[in-house]
PQR file with spaces between the fields and no chain letter, atoms N, CA, C, O and H, PARSE charges and radii, in Angstrom:
ATOM       1  N    MET     1      69.336   85.987  105.437 -0.4000 1.5000
ATOM       2  CA   MET     1      69.930   86.452  103.934 -0.0000 2.0000
ATOM       3  C    MET     1      71.127   87.258  104.617  0.5500 1.7000
ATOM       4  O    MET     1      71.019   88.110  105.499 -0.5500 1.4000
ATOM       5  N    VAL     2      72.432   86.739  103.933 -0.4000 1.5000
ATOM       6  CA   VAL     2      73.590   87.645  104.070 -0.0000 2.0000
ATOM       7  C    VAL     2      73.910   88.345  102.699  0.5500 1.7000
ATOM       8  O    VAL     2      74.061   87.667  101.683 -0.5500 1.4000
ATOM       9  H    VAL     2      72.520   86.047  103.216  0.4000 1.0000
ATOM      10  N    GLN     3      74.009   89.691  102.690 -0.4000 1.5000
ATOM      11  CA   GLN     3      74.373   90.242  101.543 -0.0000 2.0000
ATOM      12  C    GLN     3      75.518   91.017  101.657  0.5500 1.7000
ATOM      13  O    GLN     3      75.484   92.094  102.252 -0.5500 1.4000
ATOM      14  H    GLN     3      73.886   90.242  103.516  0.4000 1.0000
ATOM      15  N    ILE     4      76.915   90.411  100.954 -0.4000 1.5000
ATOM      16  CA   ILE     4      78.116   91.291  100.788 -0.0000 2.0000
ATOM      17  C    ILE     4      78.430   91.799   99.719  0.5500 1.7000
ATOM      18  O    ILE     4      78.912   91.138   98.799 -0.5500 1.4000
ATOM      19  H    ILE     4      76.943   89.536  100.471  0.4000 1.0000
ATOM      20  N    ILE     5      78.219   93.006   99.666 -0.4000 1.5000
ATOM      21  CA   ILE     5      78.134   93.835   98.421 -0.0000 2.0000
ATOM      22  C    ILE     5      79.689   94.191   98.004  0.5500 1.7000
ATOM      23  O    ILE     5      80.410   94.944   98.659 -0.5500 1.4000
ATOM      24  H    ILE     5      77.828   93.543  100.413  0.4000 1.0000
ATOM      25  N    ILE     6      79.988   93.661   97.060 -0.4000 1.5000
ATOM      26  CA   ILE     6      81.323   93.795   96.271 -0.0000 2.0000
ATOM      27  C    ILE     6      82.467   95.205   96.287  0.5500 1.7000
ATOM      28  O    ILE     6      83.694   95.274   96.348 -0.5500 1.4000
ATOM      29  H    ILE     6      79.402   93.050   96.528  0.4000 1.0000
ATOM      30  N    ALA     7      81.377   96.222   96.200 -0.4000 1.5000
ATOM      31  CA   ALA     7      82.394   97.462   95.996 -0.0000 2.0000
ATOM      32  C    ALA     7      81.705   98.444   96.450  0.5500 1.7000
ATOM      33  O    ALA     7      80.496   98.241   96.568 -0.5500 1.4000
ATOM      34  H    ALA     7      80.380   96.165   96.151  0.4000 1.0000
ATOM      35  N    GLN     8      82.176   99.607   96.786 -0.4000 1.5000
ATOM      36  CA   GLN     8      81.927  100.948   97.851 -0.0000 2.0000
ATOM      37  C    GLN     8      80.838  101.443   96.822  0.5500 1.7000
ATOM      38  O    GLN     8      79.712  101.577   97.302 -0.5500 1.4000
ATOM      39  H    GLN     8      83.158   99.772   96.690  0.4000 1.0000
ATOM      40  N    SER     9      80.992  101.732   95.495 -0.4000 1.5000
ATOM      41  CA   SER     9      80.386  102.412   94.598 -0.0000 2.0000
ATOM      42  C    SER     9      78.970  101.672   94.413  0.5500 1.7000
ATOM      43  O    SER     9      78.026  102.448   94.274 -0.5500 1.4000
ATOM      44  H    SER     9      81.906  101.623   95.105  0.4000 1.0000
ATOM      45  N    ILE    10      78.619  100.092   94.383 -0.4000 1.5000
ATOM      46  CA   ILE    10      77.616   99.957   94.405 -0.0000 2.0000
ATOM      47  C    ILE    10      76.677   99.331   95.723  0.5500 1.7000
ATOM      48  O    ILE    10      75.531   98.881   95.698 -0.5500 1.4000
ATOM      49  H    ILE    10      79.387   99.461   94.496  0.4000 1.0000
ATOM      50  N    TYR    11      77.550   99.473   96.776 -0.4000 1.5000
ATOM      51  CA   TYR    11      76.748   99.688   97.993 -0.0000 2.0000
ATOM      52  C    TYR    11      76.196  101.420   98.126  0.5500 1.7000
ATOM      53  O    TYR    11      75.091  101.625   98.628 -0.5500 1.4000
ATOM      54  H    TYR    11      78.480   99.838   96.796  0.4000 1.0000
ATOM      55  N    MET    12      76.917  102.415   97.717 -0.4000 1.5000
ATOM      56  CA   MET    12      76.396  103.642   97.442 -0.0000 2.0000
ATOM      57  C    MET    12      74.896  103.748   96.634  0.5500 1.7000
ATOM      58  O    MET    12      73.840  104.288   96.963 -0.5500 1.4000
ATOM      59  H    MET    12      77.815  102.249   97.309  0.4000 1.0000
ATOM      60  N    GLN    13      75.253  103.065   95.556 -0.4000 1.5000
ATOM      61  CA   GLN    13      74.020  103.013   94.635 -0.0000 2.0000
ATOM      62  C    GLN    13      72.555  102.277   94.923  0.5500 1.7000
ATOM      63  O    GLN    13      71.419  102.533   94.525 -0.5500 1.4000
ATOM      64  H    GLN    13      76.111  102.626   95.288  0.4000 1.0000
ATOM      65  N    ALA    14      73.184  101.082   95.933 -0.4000 1.5000
ATOM      66  CA   ALA    14      72.157  100.686   96.474 -0.0000 2.0000
ATOM      67  C    ALA    14      71.215  101.359   97.440  0.5500 1.7000
ATOM      68  O    ALA    14      69.996  101.258   97.577 -0.5500 1.4000
ATOM      69  H    ALA    14      74.107  100.874   96.257  0.4000 1.0000
ATOM      70  N    MET    15      72.108  102.063   98.062 -0.4000 1.5000
ATOM      71  CA   MET    15      71.520  102.836   99.588 -0.0000 2.0000
ATOM      72  C    MET    15      70.651  103.954   98.832  0.5500 1.7000
ATOM      73  O    MET    15      69.495  104.176   99.192 -0.5500 1.4000
ATOM      74  H    MET    15      73.099  102.145   97.951  0.4000 1.0000
ATOM      75  N    GLU    16      71.284  104.692   97.706 -0.4000 1.5000
ATOM      76  CA   GLU    16      70.644  105.473   96.871 -0.0000 2.0000
ATOM      77  C    GLU    16      69.148  105.369   96.262  0.5500 1.7000
ATOM      78  O    GLU    16      68.292  106.243   96.125 -0.5500 1.4000
ATOM      79  H    GLU    16      72.223  104.512   97.413  0.4000 1.0000
ATOM      80  N    GLU    17      69.137  103.948   95.933 -0.4000 1.5000
ATOM      81  CA   GLU    17      68.068  103.707   95.171 -0.0000 2.0000
ATOM      82  C    GLU    17      67.120  103.115   96.182  0.5500 1.7000
ATOM      83  O    GLU    17      66.063  102.689   95.717 -0.5500 1.4000
ATOM      84  H    GLU    17      69.832  103.238   96.044  0.4000 1.0000
ATOM      85  N    GLY    18      67.336  102.998   97.659 -0.4000 1.5000
ATOM      86  CA   GLY    18      66.489  102.569   98.809 -0.0000 2.0000
ATOM      87  C    GLY    18      66.559  101.062   98.713  0.5500 1.7000
ATOM      88  O    GLY    18      65.699  100.442   99.337 -0.5500 1.4000
ATOM      89  H    GLY    18      68.195  103.345   98.036  0.4000 1.0000
ATOM      90  N    LEU    19      67.325  100.483   98.124 -0.4000 1.5000
ATOM      91  CA   LEU    19      67.343   98.863   98.170 -0.0000 2.0000
ATOM      92  C    LEU    19      67.999   98.188   99.346  0.5500 1.7000
ATOM      93  O    LEU    19      67.771   97.035   99.714 -0.5500 1.4000
ATOM      94  H    LEU    19      68.025  100.987   97.617  0.4000 1.0000
ATOM      95  N    LEU    20      68.786   98.983   99.857 -0.4000 1.5000
ATOM      96  CA   LEU    20      69.257   98.594  101.160 -0.0000 2.0000
ATOM      97  C    LEU    20      68.127   98.563  102.664  0.5500 1.7000
ATOM      98  O    LEU    20      67.961   97.749  103.573 -0.5500 1.4000
ATOM      99  H    LEU    20      68.971   99.920   99.558  0.4000 1.0000
ATOM     100  N    LYS    21      67.683   99.541  102.412 -0.4000 1.5000
ATOM     101  CA   LYS    21      66.339   99.934  103.243 -0.0000 2.0000
ATOM     102  C    LYS    21      65.612   98.413  102.916  0.5500 1.7000
ATOM     103  O    LYS    21      65.499   97.617  103.848 -0.5500 1.4000
ATOM     104  H    LYS    21      67.818  100.202  101.674  0.4000 1.0000
ATOM     105  N    THR    22      65.198   98.105  101.749 -0.4000 1.5000
ATOM     106  CA   THR    22      64.182   97.168  101.851 -0.0000 2.0000
ATOM     107  C    THR    22      64.903   95.742  102.104  0.5500 1.7000
ATOM     108  O    THR    22      64.369   94.814  102.712 -0.5500 1.4000
ATOM     109  H    THR    22      65.290   98.751  100.992  0.4000 1.0000
ATOM     110  N    PHE    23      66.122   95.715  101.576 -0.4000 1.5000
ATOM     111  CA   PHE    23      66.784   94.139  101.846 -0.0000 2.0000
ATOM     112  C    PHE    23      66.862   94.117  103.602  0.5500 1.7000
ATOM     113  O    PHE    23      66.638   93.033  104.141 -0.5500 1.4000
ATOM     114  H    PHE    23      66.556   96.469  101.083  0.4000 1.0000
ATOM     115  N    ILE    24      67.136   95.148  104.349 -0.4000 1.5000
ATOM     116  CA   ILE    24      67.090   95.454  105.695 -0.0000 2.0000
ATOM     117  C    ILE    24      65.859   95.129  106.752  0.5500 1.7000
ATOM     118  O    ILE    24      65.917   94.900  107.960 -0.5500 1.4000
ATOM     119  H    ILE    24      67.318   96.029  103.911  0.4000 1.0000
ATOM     120  N    GLU    25      64.528   95.204  105.705 -0.4000 1.5000
ATOM     121  CA   GLU    25      63.357   95.115  106.262 -0.0000 2.0000
ATOM     122  C    GLU    25      62.905   93.515  105.827  0.5500 1.7000
ATOM     123  O    GLU    25      62.158   92.699  106.366 -0.5500 1.4000
ATOM     124  H    GLU    25      64.481   95.390  104.723  0.4000 1.0000
ATOM     125  N    ALA    26      63.499   93.491  104.937 -0.4000 1.5000
ATOM     126  CA   ALA    26      62.992   91.935  104.792 -0.0000 2.0000
ATOM     127  C    ALA    26      63.646   91.017  105.738  0.5500 1.7000
ATOM     128  O    ALA    26      63.065   89.965  106.003 -0.5500 1.4000
ATOM     129  H    ALA    26      64.106   94.153  104.498  0.4000 1.0000
ATOM     130  N    GLY    27      64.839   91.295  106.308 -0.4000 1.5000
ATOM     131  CA   GLY    27      65.198   90.387  107.055 -0.0000 2.0000
ATOM     132  C    GLY    27      66.876   90.122  106.990  0.5500 1.7000
ATOM     133  O    GLY    27      67.520   89.349  107.699 -0.5500 1.4000
ATOM     134  H    GLY    27      65.311   92.149  106.093  0.4000 1.0000
ATOM     135  N    ALA    28      67.441   91.124  105.775 -0.4000 1.5000
ATOM     136  CA   ALA    28      68.777   90.805  105.224 -0.0000 2.0000
ATOM     137  C    ALA    28      69.622   91.533  106.220  0.5500 1.7000
ATOM     138  O    ALA    28      69.290   92.550  106.829 -0.5500 1.4000
ATOM     139  H    ALA    28      66.918   91.752  105.199  0.4000 1.0000
ATOM     140  N    VAL    29      71.152   90.660  106.341 -0.4000 1.5000
ATOM     141  CA   VAL    29      72.354   91.473  106.885 -0.0000 2.0000
ATOM     142  C    VAL    29      72.841   91.941  105.770  0.5500 1.7000
ATOM     143  O    VAL    29      72.889   91.255  104.749 -0.5500 1.4000
ATOM     144  H    VAL    29      71.421   89.834  105.846  0.4000 1.0000
ATOM     145  N    VAL    30      73.313   93.327  105.846 -0.4000 1.5000
ATOM     146  CA   VAL    30      74.153   93.596  104.611 -0.0000 2.0000
ATOM     147  C    VAL    30      75.722   94.209  105.005  0.5500 1.7000
ATOM     148  O    VAL    30      75.903   94.881  106.021 -0.5500 1.4000
ATOM     149  H    VAL    30      73.274   93.884  106.676  0.4000 1.0000
ATOM     150  N    SER    31      76.598   93.934  104.230 -0.4000 1.5000
ATOM     151  CA   SER    31      77.571   94.130  105.122 -0.0000 2.0000
ATOM     152  C    SER    31      78.808   94.468  103.406  0.5500 1.7000
ATOM     153  O    SER    31      78.772   94.077  102.240 -0.5500 1.4000
ATOM     154  H    SER    31      76.451   93.388  103.405  0.4000 1.0000
ATOM     155  N    THR    32      79.745   95.394  104.233 -0.4000 1.5000
ATOM     156  CA   THR    32      80.721   95.670  103.011 -0.0000 2.0000
ATOM     157  C    THR    32      81.502   94.766  102.742  0.5500 1.7000
ATOM     158  O    THR    32      81.435   93.732  103.408 -0.5500 1.4000
ATOM     159  H    THR    32      79.774   95.712  105.181  0.4000 1.0000
ATOM     160  N    PRO    33      82.482   94.893  101.675 -0.5600 1.5000
ATOM     161  CA   PRO    33      83.433   93.610  100.980  0.2800 2.0000
ATOM     162  C    PRO    33      84.086   92.786  102.166  0.5500 1.7000
ATOM     163  O    PRO    33      84.924   93.450  102.776 -0.5500 1.4000
ATOM     164  N    THR    34      83.895   91.460  102.649 -0.4000 1.5000
ATOM     165  CA   THR    34      84.482   90.741  103.796 -0.0000 2.0000
ATOM     166  C    THR    34      84.646   89.073  103.079  0.5500 1.7000
ATOM     167  O    THR    34      84.009   88.415  102.256 -0.5500 1.4000
ATOM     168  H    THR    34      83.214   90.921  102.154  0.4000 1.0000
ATOM     169  N    CYS    35      85.692   88.897  103.794 -0.4000 1.5000
ATOM     170  CA   CYS    35      85.281   87.080  103.867 -0.0000 2.0000
ATOM     171  C    CYS    35      84.627   86.547  104.980  0.5500 1.7000
ATOM     172  O    CYS    35      84.938   87.171  105.994 -0.5500 1.4000
ATOM     173  H    CYS    35      86.210   89.431  104.462  0.4000 1.0000
ATOM     174  N    GLY    36      83.906   85.709  105.168 -0.4000 1.5000
ATOM     175  CA   GLY    36      83.215   85.055  105.725 -0.0000 2.0000
ATOM     176  C    GLY    36      82.345   83.948  105.587  0.5500 1.7000
ATOM     177  O    GLY    36      82.789   82.802  105.660 -0.5500 1.4000
ATOM     178  H    GLY    36      83.654   85.202  104.344  0.4000 1.0000
ATOM     179  N    PRO    37      81.283   84.157  105.416 -0.5600 1.5000
ATOM     180  CA   PRO    37      80.384   82.816  105.005  0.2800 2.0000
ATOM     181  C    PRO    37      80.976   82.291  103.754  0.5500 1.7000
ATOM     182  O    PRO    37      81.050   81.066  103.661 -0.5500 1.4000
ATOM     183  N    CYS    38      81.380   82.971  102.844 -0.4000 1.5000
ATOM     184  CA   CYS    38      82.094   81.957  101.818 -0.0000 2.0000
ATOM     185  C    CYS    38      82.828   80.774  102.096  0.5500 1.7000
ATOM     186  O    CYS    38      82.849   79.786  101.362 -0.5500 1.4000
ATOM     187  H    CYS    38      81.320   83.967  102.919  0.4000 1.0000
ATOM     188  N    LEU    39      83.435   80.900  103.187 -0.4000 1.5000
ATOM     189  CA   LEU    39      84.664   80.101  103.589 -0.0000 2.0000
ATOM     190  C    LEU    39      84.034   79.465  105.105  0.5500 1.7000
ATOM     191  O    LEU    39      84.819   79.119  105.988 -0.5500 1.4000
ATOM     192  H    LEU    39      83.417   81.702  103.783  0.4000 1.0000
ATOM     193  N    GLY    40      82.769   79.377  105.256 -0.4000 1.5000
ATOM     194  CA   GLY    40      82.484   78.646  106.261 -0.0000 2.0000
ATOM     195  C    GLY    40      82.841   79.188  107.599  0.5500 1.7000
ATOM     196  O    GLY    40      82.974   78.510  108.618 -0.5500 1.4000
ATOM     197  H    GLY    40      82.131   79.659  104.539  0.4000 1.0000
ATOM     198  N    GLY    41      82.997   80.602  107.487 -0.4000 1.5000
ATOM     199  CA   GLY    41      83.473   81.285  108.798 -0.0000 2.0000
ATOM     200  C    GLY    41      82.379   82.085  109.371  0.5500 1.7000
ATOM     201  O    GLY    41      81.263   81.565  109.349 -0.5500 1.4000
ATOM     202  H    GLY    41      82.889   81.152  106.659  0.4000 1.0000
ATOM     203  N    TYR    42      82.511   83.325  109.908 -0.4000 1.5000
ATOM     204  CA   TYR    42      81.359   83.878  110.669 -0.0000 2.0000
ATOM     205  C    TYR    42      80.198   84.634  109.773  0.5500 1.7000
ATOM     206  O    TYR    42      80.352   84.784  108.561 -0.5500 1.4000
ATOM     207  H    TYR    42      83.417   83.747  109.925  0.4000 1.0000
ATOM     208  N    MET    43      79.149   85.047  110.392 -0.4000 1.5000
ATOM     209  CA   MET    43      78.276   85.745  109.784 -0.0000 2.0000
ATOM     210  C    MET    43      77.167   85.172  109.001  0.5500 1.7000
ATOM     211  O    MET    43      76.516   85.665  108.081 -0.5500 1.4000
ATOM     212  H    MET    43      79.023   84.925  111.376  0.4000 1.0000
ATOM     213  N    GLY    44      77.086   83.817  109.673 -0.4000 1.5000
ATOM     214  CA   GLY    44      76.389   82.795  109.618 -0.0000 2.0000
ATOM     215  C    GLY    44      76.265   81.848  108.376  0.5500 1.7000
ATOM     216  O    GLY    44      75.803   82.153  107.276 -0.5500 1.4000
ATOM     217  H    GLY    44      77.616   83.416  110.421  0.4000 1.0000
ATOM     218  N    ILE    45      76.767   80.646  108.770 -0.4000 1.5000
ATOM     219  CA   ILE    45      77.100   79.547  107.930 -0.0000 2.0000
ATOM     220  C    ILE    45      76.029   78.851  107.541  0.5500 1.7000
ATOM     221  O    ILE    45      75.009   79.177  108.149 -0.5500 1.4000
ATOM     222  H    ILE    45      77.142   80.399  109.664  0.4000 1.0000
ATOM     223  N    LEU    46      75.891   77.967  106.704 -0.4000 1.5000
ATOM     224  CA   LEU    46      74.685   77.217  106.607 -0.0000 2.0000
ATOM     225  C    LEU    46      74.665   76.209  106.923  0.5500 1.7000
ATOM     226  O    LEU    46      75.575   75.379  106.922 -0.5500 1.4000
ATOM     227  H    LEU    46      76.719   77.703  106.210  0.4000 1.0000
ATOM     228  N    ALA    47      73.226   76.091  107.368 -0.4000 1.5000
ATOM     229  CA   ALA    47      72.790   74.620  108.247 -0.0000 2.0000
ATOM     230  C    ALA    47      72.332   73.446  107.547  0.5500 1.7000
ATOM     231  O    ALA    47      71.756   73.771  106.509 -0.5500 1.4000
ATOM     232  H    ALA    47      72.487   76.765  107.369  0.4000 1.0000
ATOM     233  N    GLU    48      72.379   72.110  107.744 -0.4000 1.5000
ATOM     234  CA   GLU    48      71.639   71.124  107.058 -0.0000 2.0000
ATOM     235  C    GLU    48      70.589   71.607  106.513  0.5500 1.7000
ATOM     236  O    GLU    48      69.695   72.257  107.055 -0.5500 1.4000
ATOM     237  H    GLU    48      72.847   71.846  108.587  0.4000 1.0000
ATOM     238  N    GLY    49      70.727   71.175  105.038 -0.4000 1.5000
ATOM     239  CA   GLY    49      69.140   71.653  104.214 -0.0000 2.0000
ATOM     240  C    GLY    49      69.342   72.782  103.585  0.5500 1.7000
ATOM     241  O    GLY    49      68.813   72.838  102.475 -0.5500 1.4000
ATOM     242  H    GLY    49      71.453   70.646  104.598  0.4000 1.0000
ATOM     243  N    GLU    50      70.202   74.118  104.084 -0.4000 1.5000
ATOM     244  CA   GLU    50      69.971   75.362  103.452 -0.0000 2.0000
ATOM     245  C    GLU    50      70.756   75.719  102.303  0.5500 1.7000
ATOM     246  O    GLU    50      71.898   75.314  102.089 -0.5500 1.4000
ATOM     247  H    GLU    50      70.631   74.072  104.986  0.4000 1.0000
ATOM     248  N    ARG    51      70.060   76.533  101.542 -0.4000 1.5000
ATOM     249  CA   ARG    51      70.922   77.136  100.178 -0.0000 2.0000
ATOM     250  C    ARG    51      71.601   78.186  100.170  0.5500 1.7000
ATOM     251  O    ARG    51      71.531   78.961  101.124 -0.5500 1.4000
ATOM     252  H    ARG    51      69.132   76.862  101.716  0.4000 1.0000
ATOM     253  N    CYS    52      72.358   78.423   99.150 -0.4000 1.5000
ATOM     254  CA   CYS    52      72.850   79.857   99.155 -0.0000 2.0000
ATOM     255  C    CYS    52      73.030   80.102   97.628  0.5500 1.7000
ATOM     256  O    CYS    52      73.170   79.077   96.960 -0.5500 1.4000
ATOM     257  H    CYS    52      72.414   77.794   98.375  0.4000 1.0000
ATOM     258  N    VAL    53      73.048   81.288   96.967 -0.4000 1.5000
ATOM     259  CA   VAL    53      73.208   81.733   95.853 -0.0000 2.0000
ATOM     260  C    VAL    53      74.370   82.303   95.984  0.5500 1.7000
ATOM     261  O    VAL    53      74.338   83.200   96.826 -0.5500 1.4000
ATOM     262  H    VAL    53      72.934   82.120   97.509  0.4000 1.0000
ATOM     263  N    SER    54      75.558   82.119   95.405 -0.4000 1.5000
ATOM     264  CA   SER    54      76.810   82.870   95.664 -0.0000 2.0000
ATOM     265  C    SER    54      77.711   83.068   94.222  0.5500 1.7000
ATOM     266  O    SER    54      77.734   82.291   93.267 -0.5500 1.4000
ATOM     267  H    SER    54      75.584   81.390   94.721  0.4000 1.0000
ATOM     268  N    THR    55      78.291   84.088   94.342 -0.4000 1.5000
ATOM     269  CA   THR    55      79.075   84.426   92.816 -0.0000 2.0000
ATOM     270  C    THR    55      80.700   83.279   93.571  0.5500 1.7000
ATOM     271  O    THR    55      81.484   82.711   92.810 -0.5500 1.4000
ATOM     272  H    THR    55      78.273   84.719   95.117  0.4000 1.0000
ATOM     273  N    THR    56      80.753   83.250   94.278 -0.4000 1.5000
ATOM     274  CA   THR    56      82.337   82.668   94.481 -0.0000 2.0000
ATOM     275  C    THR    56      82.318   81.270   93.402  0.5500 1.7000
ATOM     276  O    THR    56      81.360   80.722   92.858 -0.5500 1.4000
ATOM     277  H    THR    56      80.116   83.711   94.896  0.4000 1.0000
ATOM     278  N    ASN    57      83.931   80.929   93.345 -0.4000 1.5000
ATOM     279  CA   ASN    57      84.070   79.858   92.672 -0.0000 2.0000
ATOM     280  C    ASN    57      84.867   78.746   93.587  0.5500 1.7000
ATOM     281  O    ASN    57      85.537   77.856   93.063 -0.5500 1.4000
ATOM     282  H    ASN    57      84.709   81.375   93.787  0.4000 1.0000
ATOM     283  N    ARG    58      84.749   78.866   94.752 -0.4000 1.5000
ATOM     284  CA   ARG    58      85.110   77.915   95.593 -0.0000 2.0000
ATOM     285  C    ARG    58      83.499   76.840   96.055  0.5500 1.7000
ATOM     286  O    ARG    58      82.870   76.961   97.106 -0.5500 1.4000
ATOM     287  H    ARG    58      84.205   79.589   95.177  0.4000 1.0000
ATOM     288  N    ASN    59      83.281   76.177   95.287 -0.4000 1.5000
ATOM     289  CA   ASN    59      82.143   75.646   95.535 -0.0000 2.0000
ATOM     290  C    ASN    59      81.992   73.980   95.643  0.5500 1.7000
ATOM     291  O    ASN    59      81.334   73.230   94.923 -0.5500 1.4000
ATOM     292  H    ASN    59      83.792   76.078   94.433  0.4000 1.0000
ATOM     293  N    PHE    60      82.798   73.684   96.745 -0.4000 1.5000
ATOM     294  CA   PHE    60      83.031   72.357   97.041 -0.0000 2.0000
ATOM     295  C    PHE    60      82.022   71.735   98.146  0.5500 1.7000
ATOM     296  O    PHE    60      81.369   72.667   98.616 -0.5500 1.4000
ATOM     297  H    PHE    60      83.333   74.294   97.330  0.4000 1.0000
ATOM     298  N    VAL    61      81.653   70.482   98.738 -0.4000 1.5000
ATOM     299  CA   VAL    61      80.630   70.163   99.664 -0.0000 2.0000
ATOM     300  C    VAL    61      81.439   70.768  101.296  0.5500 1.7000
ATOM     301  O    VAL    61      82.561   70.441  101.682 -0.5500 1.4000
ATOM     302  H    VAL    61      82.183   69.725   98.356  0.4000 1.0000
ATOM     303  N    GLY    62      80.689   71.491  101.848 -0.4000 1.5000
ATOM     304  CA   GLY    62      81.054   71.548  103.079 -0.0000 2.0000
ATOM     305  C    GLY    62      81.402   73.290  103.262  0.5500 1.7000
ATOM     306  O    GLY    62      81.302   73.872  104.343 -0.5500 1.4000
ATOM     307  H    GLY    62      79.777   71.757  101.534  0.4000 1.0000
ATOM     308  N    ARG    63      81.819   73.946  101.977 -0.4000 1.5000
ATOM     309  CA   ARG    63      82.619   74.988  102.107 -0.0000 2.0000
ATOM     310  C    ARG    63      81.982   76.128  102.995  0.5500 1.7000
ATOM     311  O    ARG    63      82.693   76.833  103.711 -0.5500 1.4000
ATOM     312  H    ARG    63      81.900   73.474  101.100  0.4000 1.0000
ATOM     313  N    MET    64      80.622   76.278  102.918 -0.4000 1.5000
ATOM     314  CA   MET    64      80.181   77.098  103.395 -0.0000 2.0000
ATOM     315  C    MET    64      79.229   76.739  104.706  0.5500 1.7000
ATOM     316  O    MET    64      78.232   77.301  105.159 -0.5500 1.4000
ATOM     317  H    MET    64      80.045   75.706  102.336  0.4000 1.0000
ATOM     318  N    GLY    65      79.826   75.781  105.042 -0.4000 1.5000
ATOM     319  CA   GLY    65      78.611   75.108  106.172 -0.0000 2.0000
ATOM     320  C    GLY    65      78.381   73.969  106.454  0.5500 1.7000
ATOM     321  O    GLY    65      79.487   73.491  106.707 -0.5500 1.4000
ATOM     322  H    GLY    65      80.636   75.324  104.674  0.4000 1.0000
ATOM     323  N    HIS    66      77.525   73.100  106.593 -0.4000 1.5000
ATOM     324  CA   HIS    66      77.090   72.195  106.875 -0.0000 2.0000
ATOM     325  C    HIS    66      77.389   71.403  105.746  0.5500 1.7000
ATOM     326  O    HIS    66      77.371   72.079  104.717 -0.5500 1.4000
ATOM     327  H    HIS    66      76.627   73.489  106.388  0.4000 1.0000
ATOM     328  N    VAL    67      77.752   69.791  105.506 -0.4000 1.5000
ATOM     329  CA   VAL    67      78.231   68.944  104.319 -0.0000 2.0000
ATOM     330  C    VAL    67      76.686   68.672  103.871  0.5500 1.7000
ATOM     331  O    VAL    67      76.750   68.016  102.831 -0.5500 1.4000
ATOM     332  H    VAL    67      77.766   69.242  106.342  0.4000 1.0000
ATOM     333  N    LYS    68      75.740   68.834  104.116 -0.4000 1.5000
ATOM     334  CA   LYS    68      74.674   68.553  103.501 -0.0000 2.0000
ATOM     335  C    LYS    68      73.698   69.807  103.191  0.5500 1.7000
ATOM     336  O    LYS    68      72.474   69.699  103.265 -0.5500 1.4000
ATOM     337  H    LYS    68      75.688   69.367  104.960  0.4000 1.0000
ATOM     338  N    SER    69      74.390   71.068  102.820 -0.4000 1.5000
ATOM     339  CA   SER    69      73.820   72.336  102.749 -0.0000 2.0000
ATOM     340  C    SER    69      74.032   73.202  101.335  0.5500 1.7000
ATOM     341  O    SER    69      73.548   74.328  101.222 -0.5500 1.4000
ATOM     342  H    SER    69      75.384   71.157  102.760  0.4000 1.0000
């Protein structure tokens, strides 16, 4: 799981509530705002059969990795 938090204030709130620790212990990679996975770049693109839940409006075949993801 890759989590890219949209704003510093939300990142701080998640940290204060202990959510970042929970996510990291569950195996998530937590990042500050950046480009990457949503354009099929770095930080873990999707492999065949994998799924993603995203708020991006760029939702087309192969955008985040394999064309069958």
